N, C-alpha and C positions, 0 to 999 in steps of 0.2 A: 408348053404355051410360050407364046413369043411375048417379048417385053412391051410392045403396044398394047396387046389384049390385057396384060395385067394391068397396065396403067388405066386402061378404060373401065375396067372392074371397080378399081379402088375409087375412081371418080363417082361412079353411080352409088356405091355404098355411102360415102360421105354425103351425097346429096340427099339419100333416103333419110339417113340419120338426123341432118339438118332440119328436114321437113317435119319429122316425128317430134324433135326438142321443140320446135317453134310452136306446134300444136298444143303440146303439154303445157307449156309456159303461159300460153294464151288462156287455157281454161283454167288454170291456178289463179291467174290474176283477175280474171272475170269472177271466180268465186269468192275471194277474200277482199275484193275491192268494194268502194261504196256503191251505193245503188246508181248514183248518176253516171259514173265511169262504167258500170255494167251495162247500163242501156245504151251507152255509146260505143261499147265493143263490138267487135265483129262477131266474137263467139259468146255473146251474153247470154245468161239463163234467167228465167223468171222464177218467182218464189216457189211454185210447185216443183220446178226442176231441182231447186236446191234441197227441199225435204226429201224428194224422191232419192236423191244421191246418198243424204245422210242415213236415211231409214232402210235403204236397201241392204245395209250391212248387219248381218243378224248376229254376229258374235265376234266381239273384239276382245282378245285376251291381253290384259295389262298386269304383267307380274302376277299376283295371287288374286286378283279381281277378275271377273267375267261379267261383261256388260251384255246383257241379253235385251234385245229390243223387240218391239212388235209395231203393229200398225198405228198405234196411238201414243204410248209413252214408253221409254226403256225401263226395265225392272233390273236394278243393280243387285247382285247377291255377293255378299263377303264370305267366301268359303273358308276363310282363316278363322273367323268367329264360330263358337258354338252354336248349334242350330237345335232348338228346344224339341224338335221331333226325332232326333237321332238319339241312338243309344250307345253302350259301350263298343258295339261291334264296329263302329266307324272311328278311325283313328283321328284323334285331334277334335272330337266333338264331345261335349259334356251333356250328360242326361238331365234335361230339365223337364221332366214330365210332372208337373207340379199337382195335377188332380190325382195321379196315382200314388204320390208319394205323402202328402199332407192331408191330415185328418180335419176336416172343417169343425168337427164336433170336439176337439181336443180341448182340454182344461189349459187355462193361461199358465205359463211358467212363473214359479215362485221359487227364487233362490233359497236354499238351504246349505246347512253345514254338509260337506260332502261324507264326513264321517261322524255319526252321532256320539256324543259324550255318553258312554255308557258304563255302569259299574257291576261286574258279575259277580254272582255269588259261586260260579262253578269255574273250573279250570279250562274248559272248552267253551270258547264264545259261541254265541246263538244269535240268530237275528232277532232284532228287537221286536218286530212285528208279529213274531210267532209267540211271544211270551208277555208282551205288555198289553193291558186292556186298552181299548180305543174309547178315548175321551176327548173333550174339548181341549184344544191347545192352549197354552198360558203365553202371553207376552212377557218375554223376560227383561225387556228394556224398562218398562215402567208397570210393574203388578198392578193390576186392577183390584178393586175390594173383593173379599171372599165371595164365593156363589152365594147369591141370594140378597146381598147387601147391594141394593141399586145404586147407581149412580145419582146425585141430587136431582129431584124431580123438580118440575116448574111449581112456582108458588100457587097457581090456579088450580092444581090437581086436589081432588077432594081429601086424598089420604095416600100414604105409601102402601105399594102392593109389595107382598113379599112372596118370592117364587124361590122354591127349592132349586139346587144346582142341576141342570140338566145334563145327563152323560148318556152316551150310546150303550154302555152296558155297566152294571155295578162294578165297584172297585174290587178286585179279589181280596185285598186286605181290609175291607170294611167291617167284617164280623169281628177280626181281631181288633181293631180300632176301638169298636163298641166295648168289647170285653175289657180292654186296658183302661178304658175310662172309669169303669166300675170296680176296677181292683183298689183295695185299700191298703195293701202291702207291697213291699218293693220287689219281693219275689214274683208275685202275680204280674206286676207291670213289666218286668223284664221278660217273662215268658211270653207275653203277648206282644211285646216289641220284637222278640225274636221271630215270632210267627209272621209278623208284618212283613219284616226284611225277607224272610225265606219264601214268602208268597210270590215273589217275582224272581226269575232268573237274573234278569238285566234291569237295572235301576238307572234311569236317566234324569236329568235335572227337571224334565217334565214332570215325571213321578214324584219327585221330591217336593215340587211345587203344589201338586194336587194334595199330597199328604199334609203339608204344612197348612194349606188353606182350610183344610177339614177341620183343623183345631179351632180356628177363628169362627167358622160357620157354627160349630158346635156351642161355643161360648155364646154366641148371638141367639141362636135358636132354643137354648135351654136356660132362660133366665131364672128358673126356679131352683137351679143347682148353685148354690152359694160357696160350694167348697172349692178347692184349689186343685181338684183332680185333673183338670186339663192341663196345667201347667206342670203338675206333678208328673204325668204320663209323658208330656213332651220331653222333660229333662231326661227320663228314662230311655226313650227312644233316641235322643241325640247320643247318649252314651253307647248304645247298641250299635248305631249306624258308624260311630267313630271306631269302634272296635272290629266290626265286621269288615269294613273297608279301609278308611284311613282318616287322618284328623281332617284334611282339607273336604273331604266328602261330607264330613258331619257339619262342617261350617257351611256347606251348600244349604243343607236342611235349614239350618239355623238362620242364614240370611233370608230365605224365603219366609220363615216363621215371622221374623221381626218386619218384613216389609207388609206382609198381609195383616199383621196386627195393627200396625199404624195406619194402613189405608182402611182398616175396618173402622177403626176409631174415627177417622175423619169423615167417613160417608155416614157413620151412625149419628154424629153430634152435627151434621150440617144443618143450619137453620132453617132452610128450605123444607126439610123432611121432619126434623124434630119438633118445631113449633107449631103443632096442629091441636085440634080439640082433643079433649081426653078420650072420647069414644073411640076417635080415628087413630089415635097415636099411642094407645096403652101398650100393645105389643111391641112397636118399636122402641118406645122409651124404655121399657124393661130390657129389651135386646142391647140397647145402647149401654145402659148401666152395666150389664152383664160384661160387655166388651172392656169397659174401663176397669172393671174387678179383674177381669182376665190379664189385661196388661200388668196390673199391680202384682198379680200372682207370678206372672214371668219374670219380673224384676226380682220378686223375692227368691225365685229359683234360680237366679243368675242367667237368664235366657235373654234379656234385654238389659240396657245400659241406662244411665241417668240421661244420656243424650236422647234416648226415645221417650223416657217418662216426662221429663221437664216441659218439651214442647206440648205434650197433651195437656199438662197441668196448666201452663199459660193459655192455651187456646180456651180451655173450660172458663178460666177466670175472665177473659176477654169476652166471650160471647154469652156468659151467664145471663139468663133472664127468667129461669124457672127454679123452683125448688129442687128439682131433679138434676139440674146442673150441681147444685151444691151437694147433693148426695153422692153424685159421680166424684166429685172433688174430694169427699170424705173417704170413699173406698180407694182412690188412687194413693192418697197418703197413709191411711192407717194400714193397708195391706202391702204397701211397699217397705213398711219397717223403718227403722232408725239410720239405715245406711244411706237413704236419700238426703239425710240432712248432715252427713258427715262433712266438716270443713275440709276444703282443699286448698291448694295454693292459689287457685283461680277465683275463689269464692270468699267472701266476708267471714270472718270468725263466727258470726251467728246469723246464717241466712234465714232461719226461720223468723227472726225479729222483721225482716222486711216482708215476708210472705203473709203473716197473720193479719196486718192492718188491711192487706188486699182482700183477704177472706172475709173480713168484718163487712167491708163496703160491698162485696159481691152478695153476701147474705141479704143485706138491706134492701137491694134493688131486685131481688129475686123471690117475690113473694107468691107469684102465680104457681100453682100446681097443675101439671097435666093428669096427674092420677088422682085427683081430688082429695089431697091432703089438706088440713087445716093450716091457715096462716101461722107462720112460727114454727112449722115443722122441721124446717132446715136449721133452725137456731139450735136444736139438739145436736146436729151434726157438726155444726161450728164448735160447740163445746166439747164434743169428742175429740176432734181434731187438735183443739187447743190443749187438751189435756195430755194427748199423746206426745204432741211436740214438746211442751214444758218437760214432760218426764224423760224424753229421749236427750234433750239438752243438758239436763241434770245429771244423767248418767255419764254423758260424754265429758262434762266438766269433772266429774269424780275420777274417771279414768285417766284424765288428762294430769291431774294432781299426783294420782298414784304412780306415774311414769317417772 
């Protein structure tokens, strides 16, 4: 090919490229310019043309995103995020089939200890649900009154109602518990206490709480029994628990026994329940006095301390309005014994001298009887208490001189 021909072809190519570039530049300027300049341009497009140009693109891939358009509005799908309809078979997607995995009838989650505290009688541990009876759970943070002792009722209620503890099934140790309360000798009590502990393969705090509350319920529901059988059997049971397991396990049972006893006392002598007419409150008044007697017996057997008895005594003196309050005070003092009045470094040398005047004033303002006793009946109890305290102080002074 000759040189003039090559030159002619190059000129034609440059002319064609220049024309194409000019046309493309004019179209781009008319699309992104203002409406006024677009109308004045030789290559202007109306609004319909602009929409048609944008929506004519069906799929534009930008990185991990795919923009899919239709005739009305584009639908954006982010393929990098999990799709709730995809399963494990698709890499990069998480299974979110909520309806198939969640049970709409499931019970609400309640946090519990991952490993329950259990005390075994055997060398091989067993699951607690296989061996423990199923009964109502106990709130360990603040133990409620024993089963059957209701929370203080409203003053407008006609009288307290007493309901026995409701359980899903009888305690497996309950027959041995009843037999132990009826034993009059140490050997019989120890045999029944051993039977109680052997009745369960695993013992938890919940089990010890139920056992301790049964002592308080028995004291309240059997006011005709004026013996110290309940406290005596509780002391035998504490000894067996400490020997079978360890000392700290025995202290667990003792802690629950103390907490339930004090709660039973507070609930029994609540003024909203205690101060009713004689016909409505006779069972409750007798049960409350029996609980006071039970606490005194626990003290005599070393199961509660002065810090448990003295608040109960002070509460009775403060709220006393009936002769039955004075009777409960009399039981607390006489059955606790002289150890309650032993002087310590934190007490005055003769604490009884400060208490007796309060007792006299209490008896004067407490002449109403819920059990139908004659006026002045409580004065007999005041005389008995005074006689006991006077004798105990005389014995204490005699021992002090002999040392």
